[in-house]
C-alpha positions, 0 to 999 in steps of 0.5 A: 560340459559341452553345450550342443548347438547346430553346425554353422559354416563359420564354425568349421574353419580348419585349424582354428578355435571357434566359439558359439554365438552365445558363449558356448565352447567348441571342442578342443582336443590336442590342437586338432580340430574336428568337424562338427556333425549336425547329428547329435552324438551317440549314446557312448559319447554322452558321459552324463547320460542321455537327455531330451531334445530341448531348445538351446535358447532355454539354457543360454542367457542373454548377452551381458552388456558389461561383461562376458563373465558367467552369471546367473540369469535373471528370473523371468517375468511373473516370478518373485518380487518382480511379479506384475499385476496384483503382486506388484501392486501389493508390494508398491503399497497398492499404488497400481497404475504406472508405478505398479507397471514400472515396479513389476517389470524385470530389470533388463540390461546389465548390472548398472541397470539393476542398480538403478532399478534397486534405487528406484524401488528402495530409495537412494540409500537402499532404505527399507521403505517400499511404499511411495506417498500419493504425491510421489506416486503421481509425480513418478507416474508422469501423468501431471496429477494434481495434489489430493484434496484435503479432508474436511477436518484438515480444511477446517483446521487450516481455515481456523489457522488463517482466521485472525484472533480477537487481539488482531481484530481489535488492534485493526479496529483501533488502528482504523479508528485512529486513521479515520480521526487523523484524516478528519482532523487534517480535513478540519485544519485544512478547512479552518486555515485555508478554505475559510480564508479563501471563502472570506476573501471572496465574500469581502471582495464582493462586498467592497466592489458592491460598495464602490459601485454604489458610490460611483453610481451616486446611490445614496445610503442612509446614515443608519445601517442595518446589521450586516450592511456594509457602509465603509472600507478600512485601509491599513497600508502598512499591512496591505489590508483593504476590507469592508466595514459592516454594521455589527460584530455578529460572527456569522453575519459579519466577521466570518465573511471576512469583514470587520464589524462596527460596535453599534449595539447596546452598551458597546455602541460606539461613534461613527467616523463622521461624528465630531467626537467619540471613539470608532470601535472595530472588531475583526478576526486575527486568524481564519475567515480572512484574518484582516487583523492578524498583523495589527501587532506590527503597527507602530506609532504614526502608521496611517489607518484610513476609513473610506466612506461614501463622501469622505476619507478619515485618516488616523495615526496609530497612537498606542497598543495594549497587547493583552487584556481581558475580553470583558474589558469594555472600557477600551471602547469608551469615548476616552478609552482607558489605557490608550493614553488619551486624556480628553475627548477627541476623534479616536479609532479602536481596533480589537482582535483575539490573542494569542493567535489561534485562540480567543482567550484574550484581546489585543487593542490598538488605538489611533487618533484622527489627523485628517478628514478629506472629502472624496472630491479632493481625491485620495489622501497621501496615505493611500497614494504613497 
């Protein structure tokens, strides 16, 4: 069939074959070329009968981008599966909007464009799924839409899933209790081993300075002292100990303040250093609160122990040690102490403390015997000078 078209100047070249702009054929007859009239041919030249005058563009398909072969033109918009509006919205699962407009438009272009459009409609592998989820529709639309809000049931379910169970809550509570107890124990140990020593050393230092100031100023103290009142200073040169001696062995009033206490109450009353005969008994902490007697177990026979008073220095020599004894063994404070090795009255000194370290289960005893009584006017004894 020869398609009719209007005459064009470029198509009337003599002796050359010409084709229409849209692929229609020109007549060819035995190598001769006839001019084409602008008038439609007569009825006798139409072998298939007459027809009405119809615009030529209604029959000519658009040019194919990939091939010049004949093809069936795509149906116009609004027909079949490509129907826009309500029909397109129905096929796209009611998504409408930008998704519906994309699905409703016909696939323009060549075969590659139609293939891409089919993939967008049915998935990469040509599946049967024609609908998109709400999240996919939002992403495809390109409008930056947020996720759809959760329903109340789904929100409650997720909240219950995030809520810890009873076992988790109990384990967390137990862990917090153990952590709190550990912190408290650490603070208590720090207080006992460090802070009590700091505070006791400060208190003992102030008491020793007060005594020395009183002695230097000539202030006289009576021979009888009140409980907790300092009256002398103990020197143990080997252990680098210089600590005040107070009346009594009360823990809070004397021992916990870093001082050593004189046994001066009731059945445990002992002699004073200035007495001509007797046993001068002292008690002190081995650990914490200044721990003045912590290392008395390192004393050896002959090591000096000096008691300094307002008027005199009393020098003792370490004689013997009892490493462990019962706290109720008060015979170690007798005028002639039992277990000391002394057999007759004399001028003795007894140091008592707890043992083992950091406990008060037993007592350790150290004895000494006076070897020198030196007035302060003659200066310090050799034990304190060397």
